C-alpha positions in Angstrom: -107.6 119.8 -13.5 -105.2 116.8 -13.9 -106.5 113.5 -12.6 -103.0 113.1 -11.0 -104.2 114.7 -7.8 -101.0 113.7 -6.0 -99.3 116.6 -7.8 -101.2 119.0 -5.6 -98.6 118.2 -2.9 -95.0 119.2 -3.5 -93.0 118.3 -0.5 -89.7 119.5 -2.1 -91.1 123.0 -2.2 -93.2 122.7 1.0 -96.5 123.6 -0.7 -100.0 122.2 -1.0 -102.3 123.6 -3.7 -105.6 124.9 -2.3 -107.6 122.7 -4.7 -106.7 119.8 -2.4 -109.0 121.5 0.1 -111.8 122.8 -2.1 -112.1 120.9 -5.4 -115.1 118.6 -5.8 -113.1 116.2 -8.1 -110.4 115.9 -5.5 -113.0 115.2 -2.8 -114.6 112.5 -5.0 -111.2 110.9 -5.6 -110.5 110.9 -1.9 -113.5 108.8 -1.1 -112.3 106.0 -3.5 -108.6 106.3 -2.9 -108.4 107.0 0.8 -111.6 106.3 2.6 -112.2 103.0 0.7 -108.7 101.8 1.7 -107.3 103.3 4.9 -107.9 102.0 8.4 -110.6 104.1 10.1 -111.9 104.5 13.6 -115.5 103.5 14.0 -116.3 103.6 17.7 -115.6 101.9 21.0 -116.6 98.5 22.2 -118.2 100.1 25.3 -120.8 101.5 22.9 -121.9 98.0 21.9 -121.3 96.0 25.1 -123.9 93.2 24.6 -124.8 90.9 21.8 -127.2 92.5 19.3 -126.1 96.0 20.2 -125.3 98.4 17.4 -123.9 101.9 16.8 -124.2 103.7 13.5 -120.9 105.2 12.4 -119.3 106.4 9.2 -116.4 105.5 6.8 -115.9 108.5 4.6 -119.2 109.6 3.2 -120.8 106.2 3.8 -123.0 105.2 6.8 -121.7 102.0 8.5 -123.4 99.9 11.2 -121.0 98.7 13.9 -122.9 95.7 15.1 -122.3 92.9 17.6 -124.0 89.7 16.5 -125.7 87.3 18.9 -122.4 85.4 19.3 -120.6 88.6 20.4 -118.6 89.1 17.2 -118.3 92.7 15.9 -119.0 93.6 12.3 -118.8 96.7 10.2 -121.8 96.7 7.8 -122.5 99.2 5.0 -125.8 100.8 5.9 -127.4 100.3 2.4 -129.8 97.7 1.3 -128.5 95.6 -1.5 -131.9 95.7 -3.2 -132.5 99.4 -3.8 -129.9 101.1 -1.6 -132.2 102.4 1.3 -130.6 102.7 4.7 -131.6 99.6 6.7 -130.8 101.4 10.0 -131.8 105.0 10.7 -131.0 105.0 14.5 -127.8 106.2 16.1 -127.6 103.2 18.4 -129.7 100.5 19.9 -130.3 96.7 19.9 -131.5 94.7 17.0 -131.7 91.1 15.9 -132.2 92.2 12.3 -132.0 95.3 10.2 -135.1 95.6 8.0 -135.2 97.8 5.0 -138.4 100.0 5.2 -138.6 100.3 1.4 -139.3 96.7 0.3 -138.8 94.7 3.5 -135.5 92.9 2.9 -134.1 92.1 6.3 -130.6 91.3 7.3 -129.1 89.6 10.4 -126.8 91.6 12.6 -123.8 89.9 10.9 -125.0 91.2 7.5 -126.5 88.0 6.0 -129.7 88.1 3.9 -130.0 84.3 4.2 -132.2 83.2 7.2 -130.7 82.3 10.5 -132.5 80.2 13.2 -135.0 82.1 15.3 -134.8 85.4 13.3 -137.1 86.8 10.7 -134.4 87.4 8.1 -134.9 87.2 4.4 -136.9 88.5 1.4 -140.6 89.1 1.3 -142.4 86.8 -1.3 -139.2 84.8 -1.8 -141.1 81.8 -3.0 -143.9 83.6 -5.0 -142.1 86.6 -6.5 -138.6 85.2 -6.8 -139.7 81.5 -7.4 -137.1 80.6 -4.7 -134.3 81.4 -7.2 -132.7 84.4 -5.6 -129.2 83.5 -4.2 -129.6 85.2 -0.9 -126.1 84.3 0.2 -124.8 86.6 -2.5 -126.9 89.6 -1.4 -126.0 90.3 2.2 -125.0 93.7 3.4 -121.5 94.7 2.3 -119.2 93.9 5.2 -115.7 95.4 5.8 -113.3 92.6 5.3 -110.8 94.0 7.8 -111.8 94.9 11.4 -109.8 95.3 14.5 -110.6 95.7 18.2 -107.6 97.4 19.7 -107.9 98.0 23.4 -111.6 98.6 22.9 -111.3 101.0 19.9 -112.8 99.5 16.8 -111.2 100.1 13.4 -112.1 98.8 9.9 -110.9 99.0 6.3 -112.6 98.1 3.1 -109.3 97.0 1.5 -108.6 93.3 2.0 -105.0 94.0 1.1 -104.5 96.7 3.8 -101.6 95.9 6.2 -102.3 94.6 9.6 -103.6 97.3 11.9 -100.5 97.3 14.2 -98.3 97.5 11.1 -100.4 100.5 10.0 -99.9 102.2 13.3 -96.2 101.5 13.8 -94.8 103.1 17.0 -97.7 105.6 16.9 -99.3 102.7 18.9 -97.5 103.9 22.0 -99.3 107.2 22.0 -102.7 105.7 21.1 -102.1 103.4 24.1 -101.8 106.4 26.4 -105.2 107.6 25.3 -106.9 104.2 25.5 -105.3 102.8 28.7 -106.5 103.7 32.2 -104.6 106.4 34.0 -102.9 103.8 36.1 -101.6 102.0 33.0 -104.2 99.2 32.9 -104.4 98.3 29.2 -107.5 99.4 27.5 -109.4 100.0 30.8 -111.4 102.9 29.5 -114.9 103.5 28.2 -116.9 106.1 26.3 -118.9 108.6 28.3 -122.5 108.1 27.1 -123.3 110.1 24.0 -121.2 111.3 21.1 -121.0 115.0 20.2 -121.7 115.6 16.5 -121.7 118.9 14.6 -120.9 120.3 11.2 -118.3 122.8 10.2 -118.1 124.6 6.8 -114.5 123.4 6.2 -112.6 120.7 4.4 -112.1 117.5 6.5 -108.2 117.8 6.3 -108.1 120.9 8.4 -109.0 119.0 11.6 -106.4 116.2 11.4 -103.7 118.6 10.3 -104.6 120.9 13.3 -104.1 118.1 15.8 -101.1 116.3 14.2 -98.6 118.7 15.6 -99.5 122.4 14.9 -98.3 124.2 18.0 -97.9 127.3 15.8 -101.7 128.0 16.0 -101.7 128.5 19.7 -102.1 132.2 19.1 -105.7 131.3 18.3 -106.3 130.1 21.9 -104.7 133.0 23.7 -108.0 134.4 25.1 -109.1 130.9 26.3 -105.7 130.5 28.0 -106.1 133.8 29.7 -109.5 132.8 31.1 -108.1 129.6 32.5 -110.8 127.1 31.8 -108.7 124.1 32.9 -108.9 122.4 36.3 -105.6 124.1 37.3 -106.8 127.6 37.5 -103.8 130.0 37.2 -102.8 131.3 33.8 -104.6 128.7 31.8 -104.9 125.2 30.6 -101.2 124.8 29.7 -99.8 126.4 32.9 -98.1 123.2 34.1 -97.4 121.4 30.8 -94.0 119.9 30.3 -92.2 120.8 27.1 -93.6 118.9 24.0 -92.1 118.2 20.6 -93.6 117.3 17.3 -93.1 113.7 16.4 -94.0 112.4 13.0 -94.1 109.0 11.2 -93.1 109.5 7.6 -94.7 107.0 5.2 -97.5 106.4 7.6 -99.0 109.9 7.8 -99.4 109.9 11.6 -98.0 112.5 14.0 -98.4 114.1 17.4 -97.3 116.7 19.9 -95.9 114.9 22.9 -92.8 113.4 24.5 -90.3 110.8 23.4 -90.5 107.4 25.1 -88.7 107.4 28.5 -88.0 105.1 31.4 -87.4 107.9 33.8 -90.2 108.7 36.3 -92.0 112.0 35.4 -93.2 114.2 38.2 -96.9 114.7 38.8 -97.9 118.1 37.5 -100.8 118.8 39.9 -103.2 118.8 37.0 -106.4 119.1 39.1 -105.4 121.8 41.6 -109.0 123.1 41.9 -110.3 119.7 42.7 -108.2 118.2 45.5 -110.0 114.9 45.8 -109.9 114.4 42.0 -106.2 115.4 42.0 -105.5 112.8 44.7 -107.1 110.0 42.6 -105.2 111.0 39.5 -102.0 111.3 41.5 -102.4 107.8 42.9 -103.1 106.4 39.4 -100.0 108.2 38.1 -97.8 106.7 40.8 -99.2 103.2 40.2 -98.5 103.6 36.4 -94.9 104.5 37.2 -94.5 101.6 39.5 -96.1 99.0 37.2 -94.2 100.2 34.1 -90.9 100.8 35.8 -88.0 100.3 33.5 -90.2 100.0 30.4 -90.4 102.7 27.8 -93.6 104.8 28.1 -95.0 108.0 26.7 -97.5 110.6 27.8 -98.6 114.2 26.9 -99.9 113.3 23.5 -102.2 115.1 21.1 -102.1 113.6 17.7 -103.6 112.2 14.5 -103.7 108.8 13.0 -104.1 109.1 9.2 -106.4 109.9 7.7 -109.0 111.5 10.0 -108.8 110.2 13.6 -107.3 112.5 16.2 -107.0 112.2 20.0 -106.1 113.9 23.2 -104.1 111.6 25.5 -104.4 113.8 28.6 -107.5 115.4 30.1 -109.9 116.1 28.5 -109.2 112.6 27.1 -111.0 112.5 23.8 -111.2 111.0 20.3 -112.2 113.2 17.3 -113.1 112.0 13.8 -113.5 114.4 11.0 -116.0 112.9 8.6 -116.0 114.3 5.0 -119.4 115.4 3.9 -118.5 117.6 0.9 -115.3 119.5 -0.2 -116.3 122.3 2.1 -118.4 120.5 4.8 -117.1 118.3 7.6 -119.1 116.5 10.3 -117.0 116.2 13.5 -117.6 113.6 16.1 -116.1 113.7 19.6 -116.0 110.9 22.1 -115.0 111.5 25.7 -113.1 108.7 27.5 -113.1 107.8 31.2 -111.5 105.2 33.3 -113.7 102.2 34.0 -112.6 102.2 37.6 -112.8 105.9 38.2 -115.2 107.0 41.0 -118.2 109.2 40.2 -116.6 112.5 41.3 -113.6 111.9 39.0 -115.9 111.0 36.1 -118.0 114.1 36.7 -114.9 116.4 36.8 -113.5 115.0 33.6 -116.8 115.2 31.8 -117.3 118.9 32.9 -113.8 119.8 31.7 -114.5 118.1 28.4 -117.6 120.1 27.8 -115.8 123.4 28.6 -112.9 122.5 26.3 -114.2 120.4 23.4 -117.2 120.1 21.1 -119.4 122.8 19.5 -119.8 124.6 22.8 -116.2 124.1 24.0 -114.2 127.3 24.2 -111.0 125.9 22.7 -112.8 124.0 19.9 -114.7 127.1 18.9 -111.5 128.9 18.1 -110.4 126.0 15.8 -113.7 125.9 14.0 -113.6 129.6 13.1 -110.1 129.2 11.7 -111.0 126.2 9.6 -114.3 127.6 8.3 -112.9 131.0 7.3 -109.8 129.4 5.7 -112.0 127.2 3.6 -114.2 130.1 2.5 -111.3 132.3 1.7 -109.6 129.5 -0.4 -112.3 129.0 -3.0 -112.1 132.0 -5.2 -110.1 132.1 -8.5 -107.5 134.5 -7.2 -107.1 132.7 -3.9 -106.5 129.3 -5.7 -103.5 130.8 -7.5 -101.5 130.7 -4.3 -100.7 127.4 -2.6 -100.6 126.9 1.2 -97.2 127.4 2.7 -95.6 124.5 4.7 -92.0 125.7 4.8 -91.6 125.7 8.6 -88.8 123.4 9.8 -88.0 122.0 6.3 -84.7 120.1 6.3 -84.4 120.0 10.1 -86.2 116.7 10.9 -84.0 114.2 12.7 -84.6 110.6 13.9 -86.7 110.4 17.0 -84.8 108.5 19.7 -86.6 105.4 21.0 -89.0 105.2 18.1 -88.8 103.3 14.8 -89.4 105.2 11.6 -90.2 108.4 13.4 -88.7 111.9 13.2 -88.9 114.9 15.5 -88.3 118.6 14.7 -88.7 120.6 17.9 -91.9 122.1 19.3 -93.0 124.5 16.5 -92.7 123.0 13.0 -94.8 121.9 10.0 -92.9 118.7 9.5 -95.9 116.6 10.7 -98.2 118.4 8.3 -95.8 117.7 5.5 -95.8 114.0 6.6 -99.6 114.0 6.6 -99.9 115.5 3.1 -97.1 113.2 1.8 -99.2 110.2 2.9 -102.3 111.8 1.3 -100.4 111.9 -2.0 -99.4 108.3 -1.7 -103.1 107.3 -1.4 -104.1 109.7 -4.2 -101.6 108.2 -6.6 -103.0 104.8 -5.7 -99.8 103.6 -4.0 -100.5 103.3 -0.3 -99.2 99.8 0.1 -96.7 98.7 1.0 -96.1 101.5 3.5 -93.1 103.5 2.3 -90.9 104.5 5.2 -88.0 106.0 3.2 -89.4 109.5 2.4 -88.8 110.8 5.9 -88.0 114.4 5.0 -88.5 114.7 1.2 
């Protein structure tokens, strides 16, 4: 296979070769060209609220410690000892003044330094005797992501010092991420993570998940049985019974996209989303009305389900969640789901939201189970020599994208389209040819 993996995507023909989803060489190149450069979601500040708290996350195939030092600063540290590579932290979360390698005892402060800090046992065993005091400890701290951003409580990092500022990376996709991170009454960033992160593995390529959430309304046939059951808090015909019409909105050159609504200054009606829980519905209705009053006259968005390139997806409405598809191998993905709740929500509202989340999302969620079957079977059926001769088809809506009113550098193409998937794979090709920066905004509908 050619090393020019970007050729696997042909936007002019609307096709993506199956090797992009199955080939080990492509997967290895992705780790260097995408996951070592793009901005990636690591976690939420509510998971590390106090100094010396940590949460172990991932960036691509690599383990990363999201650590708050004793001064309250947050760092993203590669979870690999600089002596012989052993993980220095094997816990999912906790509190630590230092991270000590169990192999040879090198220990690192929670800001990644190997050199000693006052009051902490940080350093190298037998430094004076074995190293004769000659090891330059300041050169051998844990690798630290040079770019890190706390955006409304969500923590992002990039290994690329030349990556654009995070808000430039987002563009106007920021408006839709805001809706997921802000409280239901519009209070900026007033959300927190429900304790615990759901983690499970699926026998699929990592790109299936973000492509699914970036704007694929066409796959709703997969969820027909769940919709008939009506697992949502509305009852009636199903979880989408009272949804307002949505459209696919994509951000060419950035790789982001969503199903949602265009920005508006008009007040939207409350859709009685919690009809089976009157007290919960009353709280959400009051929050909705406060949001309309506080943001009156200002453009706002809602109704969003989307993906921020490369592998972070979110549901803006209930169940309000964040999903990250971590690559493990070409045909294995580890999916993490965070559930968000308003900091100010009363207990009955938090309980109802969590229960809906468990019915809907995660390895036991009825809707997510449908998706997992699709991704796993598609990956398995794409690996054979005959299957690999035929590319995936992304023809839907080609040539019909148009500028999205109220958004910069965005297009929309109706409700059912593959424009957003083409945008995602176009951005993938930018990274794979080694040209992600500066962000090119001119190839809106190539």
